[in-house]
N, C-alpha and C positions, 0 to 999 in steps of 0.2 A: 569613755566608750569601751565596751567589752567586745573582744573578738568573738566571732560566731563559734558556737560549741564544736562544729565539725572540723575546725582547723586543727586543734590538737590531735584529733583522731587521724587526720590525714598525715600529720607530721609523724605520728607514731608508726603508721603503716610504712612510710618512706624509710624510717630507721630500721624497721624489721626487714624490708627488702634489701637494704644495704648490708645488713648483718649476714645475709645469706650468701654474699659474694665469696667470702673465703672458703665456702664449702666446695667450690669448684676444684680445689686442690685434691679432692677425693678421687678425681679422675686420673691423677698422676700416680706413679709408683710411690709407695710409702717411704722408701729409702733407696739409696744408691745400690744396695746389695740385695734388695728384695724384689722378686719378680712382680711385674704388673699383671693383674687379672681383671677381666671385664666385670663391671658391676651391674650389667643389665640396662644401662642408660646410654649406650653408645649409638643412639638413633637407629636401632634395629639391626646393627651389624652383628651383634650377639644379643639374642632375645632373653637369655637367662644369665644369671650370675654364675661365674665359674669358681669352683672351690679351689683354694690354694693347694699346692702340692704338700703332702705331709712333711717332706724334708724342707720345703720352703726354698728350693733352689732350682726349680724347673722353670726355665725362661722360654719355654715353648709358647707359641701363640695358638689359642683355641681355633679349631677348624670351623669354617663356615661353608657348608655344602653349596650354598647359593653361588659362591665365588668360583666353583668348579664347573659351572655351566659354560661351555664353549660356544662361540658364534657358529651359526649354521655353515656347514662346509659347502663349497660350491658344487654345482651339479656336474659330477664327473662320470663319464661313461667308462666303466671298467673294461669294456671290450674294444675301446678305441685307442689307437696309437697316436699320441699328440705330437705334432710337429712344433717347431719353434714359434711361428706366428700364433698358433693356438695357445701355447703356454703363456705368451706375452698377453694375449687377450684375457686369459684367466687372471693373470696377475693384476692387470689394470682394473679389473672389476672387483677384486677382492683385497688388494693390498691396502692396509690402513694408512700408509704414508701418503698416498694420493688423495685420500679423503681429508686428511689433516691439511694438506696444502690447499685443497679446495676451500675448506672452511676459512683458512687464513686469507685467501683471496676475497671471499665474501665479506669478511670482517673489514678488510681494507676498503672495499667498495662502500660499505655502510659508513665508514669513517669519512669518506668524501661527502656523502649525504648529510652527515652531521655538521661538517664544516660549512657546507653551502647553506644549511638552515640558519646560520648566524646572520645572513642577509635579511631575514624576515623578522617582523616584530614579534615580541613575546607578549602574549595576552594571558593574564591570570585572573582568577575569580577567588574571592575570599568571603567567607561568612563567619562572623564572630557573634556569639550569643552567650548570655550568662545572667546570673542573678546574684545579688549581694544583699545580705541581711545584717543589720547592725542593731545593737541594743545599748541604750544609755540610761543610767539611773535618773529618775525624776527627783527634783528638789524635795518634793513631798508626795507621799503616796496619794493616788486618786482611787479611792475605793480599794479594790484588790490589785489595782495596777501599780506596780512599783518601777516598771521600766518603760522607756520610750522606744518603741521599735519601728524601724523604717526598712522598707524593702524596695530595692531598685532592680529593674530588669530591662533588658533591651537586646535587640538583634541589629547588627550592622552588616550589610553586604556591599562589596565593591568589585568592580571590574576595572582592571588597570592594564595599560599598554605601555611597553617600553620598546623603543626602536632606535638602534644605533644607525644613524644616517650616513655618517662619513667618518672614516678612520685612517685616511692617508694610505690605503692599500693594505692594511694589516690583514683583514679577512681574506682578501684576494691571495695574499702570500700563503696564508694557512691552507686555503683551498687548493692552491697549486701544489703545496707540499703533500697534501693528502692524495691528490691525483697521482703524483709521482710514486708515492708509496703503493697505491693501488696498481699502477703499471708494474712495479717491481714484483708485487705479490702474484699478479697474473702470469708474468714471465716465469717466475720461480715455480708456479704450478705446472706450467708446461715442462720446465726443467726437471721437476720431480718425476714426471712421466718419462722423460728422456733417460734419466738415471735408472728408473725401474726397468726400462726396456734393455738398457745395457747390462744391468745386473743379472737379469734373467738370461740374456744372451751369453754372457760370460759363464754363468753357472751351467748353462746347457752344453756349451762346448767342453768345459772341464769334465762334466759328467760323461759326455760322449767319449772323451779320452780315457776315462777310468774304465768304461765298458770295454773299450778296445784292449786296454792293458789286461783286463781279466781274461778276455778271449785269448790273448797271446800267452798268458800264463798257463791257461788250460792246454793250449797246443804244445807249449814247452814241456808240460808234464807228460804228455803223450810221447814227445821225442825222448824224454829221459827214460820212460818205460821201454821204448824201443831199444835204447842202448843197454838197459838192464836185461832185456830179453836176449839180445845178441850175446851178452856176456855169459848168461846162464846157458845158452846153447853151446858156446865154445867150451864152457866148463864141463858140460856133459860129455863132450868129445875129448876132454883132456887137453884142450888147447888154451885154456885160461886158468889164471890162478885165483885163489880166494881173495887176494888183495884187489884184483880187478873187479871181482864181484862186489866187494865191499865199496869200492869207489862208485860203481854203478848204482848201488842202493843208496849211497849218500847223495848222489845226484838227484835221484827220485825224491828223497826226503826234502832236499833243498828246493826242488821245483814245487813240491806240495806246499812248503812254507811260503814261497813266492806267490802261489795261487791264493792262499788264505789272505795274505796281505793285500793282494790286488782286489779280491772280493770285498774286503773291509773298506778299502779306499772307494770302491764303487758305491757302497752303502753310504759312506760319509758324503760323497759328492752329490748323491741323490738328495740327501737331507739338506745340503747347501742349496740345491736347486729349489726345493720346496720352500725353504726359508726366504730365498730371494723373491719368490712369488708372493710370499706373505700369507700362505694358507696353512691349515693345520698340519703339523708334522706327521700325523697318523694317516693322512690322505695317501692313497696309492694311485699312481698315474703311470700308464705305460708311455714311455718317452721314445720317440723315433731316434734311430741311430744317426749320429752326425759324423761317424768315423770315416765315411766314404765321400764326404762333401769335397768338391773341388775347391782348390784354394784360389784366392783373388790375386790379381796382378798388383804390382806397385802402382800407386796413383799416377795418372798421366799429368795431373795438374801440378804446376811448379809450386815449390814449398812456400814461396812468398805470397803467391796468390791464394794458397790454401789458408795461410795465416790471416790474410785480410778478410777472407770470407768468414773465418771462424770468429774474428773479433766483431764482425757485424751482426752475427746471429747467435752467439752463445748466450744462454740465459743468464749466467752469472755476470758476464760483462755488461749486458743490458741493465740488469738489476742494479749493479754497482753504479752505472752512469745515472740511473734514476735517483739513486741515493745522493749523488752529487747535486743534481738539480733540486732535489728536495731541501738539501742543506742551504743552498743559495736562497731559496724562498724563506728559510728560517732566518736568515740574516735580514731580509726585507721586513719580516714580521717584527723582529727585535728592534729595528730602526724606527718602525712606526710607533713604538711605545713612547718615543720622545715627543711625538706630535699630539696636538689636541684631538679630542673626539667630540663630534656633534651628535646630539641625541634628541629625540622627541619622546615625551612622556604624557600620558593622559589617564584620567580616571573618572569613573562614574560611580557614585556611592549613594546608598539609601539606608535609612535606619529608623527604627521605631523603638520606643522604650516606655516604661511605666514606673511610677513612683507611688508607693503605698505607705501610709502612716497609720500604724496600729490597726490596720485592716479597716479603717474608717473612710479612707479616701483613696482614689486611684487616679493619678494624673498621667495621662498618656500623651506622647509626643511622636511625631513622624516628620522626617526631613529627607531631602534629596539634594544632591550636588554633583557637579562635574567640573572638569578643568583640563586644560591642555598647556603643556610647558615645552618650550624649546630651549635647550641649554648646551653648554660646551664645558668639557673638563680639560684642564691643562695641567699636566704633571709638572711640579716645581722642584720637589726634593724627595728623594726616596732612599737616601743613604748609600747611593752608588749601585742600587739593585739593577736598574736598567742598563747601566754601563757594563756590569758584570754579565748580564744576560746577552748583551750584544757580543761581548768578547767570547762568551761560551759558544754562541752561534757561529762566530767566525772560526773558532777552533774546530767545531764539528765539521764545518765546510772544508777546512784544510785537511782534516783527517779523512773525510770522504773522498777528496781528490787523491790523496795518497793511496787510499785503499783501491780506488779505481785503477790507478797506474800499476799497483801491485797485482791486481787481478789480470790486467792486460799482459803483464810480464809472465805471470804464472801460466796463462793460457798459451802464450808463445812457447814457453818451455815444455809444456805438456804435448803440444803438437809436434815439436821437433823430436822429442823423446819417443812419441808414439810412431812417428814415421820411421825413425831408426829401428825401433823394436820390430816393426813389420818387416823391414828389409832383412834384419838379422834372422827372424823366424822363418822367412821364406828360404833364405840361404841355408839355414840349419836343416830345414826339411829336405832340401835337395841333397845335402851331404848325408843326412841320416838315411835317406832312401838308397843312396849308393852303398852305404855301409850295410844296410839290411840285405841288399841283393848279394853282396860279397859274403855276408855271414851265412846266407842260405847255401851258397855254393860250398863254403868251407864245411858246414855241418854235414851236408849230403856226402861230400868226399871223405870226411873223417869217419863217418859211420860205415860207409861201404868199404873203406880201407880196413877198418877193424874187423868187419865181418869176414873179409877175405884173408885176414891174418897178416896184413902188411902195415897195420896201424896200431895205435895203442888206445886203451880205454881213456887214458888221461887226455889225449888229444880230442877224443870224441866228446867227453864231458865238457872240456873247455870250449869246444865249438858250440855245444848246446847252450852253455851260459852266454857265450858271445852273441849267439843268435837272439836269445831272449833280450839281452841288453840293447841290441841294435833295433829290434822291432819295437821295443817300448820307447826308445829314443825317437824312432820315426813317428809313433803315435803321439808322443808328447809334443814334438815339434809341429806336427799337423794341427793339433789343438791350439798350440801357442800362436800359430800363424792366423788361425781363425779369430782367436781372442784379440790379437794385435790389430787385425783389420777392423773388428768391431770397436776396439778402443780408439782407433784413429777416427772412425766415423763419429764416435761419441764426443771426443775432445774438439772436433771441428764443429759440432752442433748439428750433425746430420742424422743422428740416431733418433728420428722423430716419430716412427711408427713401427708396428710389427712387420709391415711390408719392407720398410727400409732395413730392418735388422736381418730379414731373411733374403734381401735382395742385394747383398754385397757383390760387386762385380766379380765374376768368375772367369777363369781362363779355360 
C-alpha cells in the first residue's frame, strides 16, 4: 500500500517551519560587544529598522515617542489651597499603588471562585472528523486502472462528563486556603491605603517644616541686614572699624546662603509630597501651611492596651495570621492525597462514516452510544512524591507561624519606638521653644547694645546665628512631633482615613 501523496508534502512543510526556528536569534545582539538595534519586528515597539551607528559602539536605545505619553493629571484647581485631607483624597484617587493592591484583591477573590468550581462536574464536547485515502497496486491492470483506491471518511461527536464526588476534604482545604489568601489580599488592600495616608501625611508635615525654615531664613537675612545697616551707620560716624563692617557683610552673605539652602530644601520636600501622592511631578499645587498646627498630647491609653489594640487591627498582622490558616489548609490538602478519590464519568457519542472503493460504491454507517461509570482511584506508589509534598506543606506552615510571631514582635517594637519618639519630639519642641524665646531676647539685646556703642558686632552676629538655629530647631521639632503622632497612629493601625490623619488629638 502506498501512502497518500499529500503526506510527503506535509512532512516537508513541517521541516521548513522547524528550520525557521533558529532565525529567532536575529532578535538578539549579534555579539557581546556589538550594540543591539531594532529590526522592525518588535511587535510595533519600533515600526522601522534602526541603522547601526557608524562607529558601531552606540549602545543607546532608540526613542519611542509613544512611551512619553503621561497619564492624565488629576483635576487640580490652581487657585485653591489644599489642606491635608484634600491631598490624601487626591492621592487615593490617583496613586497607582492602591490600584495594584485592588487588582491583587480581585485576583485573590477570583482564585476562590476557581477553587470552588472544582466541586462541579466538568462537561466537555468533542468533534473529530476526517478523511483517509489509500492506494494499493492491483495484481493485474484492469483496463487503465492500475491501483485499487479506497476512501474512508467519518465524523464522531461526543459529550463527556467528569465529576469528582468525594476526595476526603482535599477540595475543601484548597478552597479554605484560597479564602484565607483572599482575606489577606483584602486586608492588605486597606493596609495599602493606610500606608498611603501616612506617607502623604508625613510628607505634608515635612514640607510644612521646610516652608517654615525658609521663612525663618528670610527673616534672618533681614536681621543680618539690620546689623549691617547699624555697622555702616556707626562707620559713617567714625564709631566702627572696617573689620566690623566686614563681619556684618559676612553675616549677610552667610544668611543669604542659608536662605538659598532652605529654599532648595523646600522645593525638594514639595517634590517628595507630590511623589508620595503618586501624581505627575510637574503638577503644581498650593499646599496649606502646617507650621502653626497645634501639637497633640501624649496618648492617654496605656501602652499595653495600645499594643493589644494594634495587634488586633493592623493589616500586616491580620494578613500574616491568614497566611498561617492557609498553610494549615495546605497540610490538609496534602494529607488528602494519600486517600482514594471517588468519581463519576459519563459520555454520549454519535458518529457517522463512509467507505468508498474506486468511486464505485459508497457504504455509509451511523452509530450512537452512551455510558455512565462510577469508579475510585487509590494511590499506591509514587516514589515518595506525596510524602515530600506533605513535609513541604508542614514546613510552609511552620514558616508561616514563625513569620506571624515575628510580625507580632515587630509590631510591638514599632509601637514602643513610636511612642518614645512622640514623647521625645514633644519634649524637644518644648525645649526648642524656650531656646527660641531666649535667642530672641539675646538678639534684640545684642543689636541694641551695638547700636548704642556698648556691644560688639561679633556678639550681634553670633546672636543672629543663634536665633536662626533656635528657630529652625523649633520648626523641626514641631514637624517631628506631628510626624511622630502620625507614625504612632499608623503603627497602631488607626491611620484609616483622611479624617483620621487630620484629626490627631490636639491640645
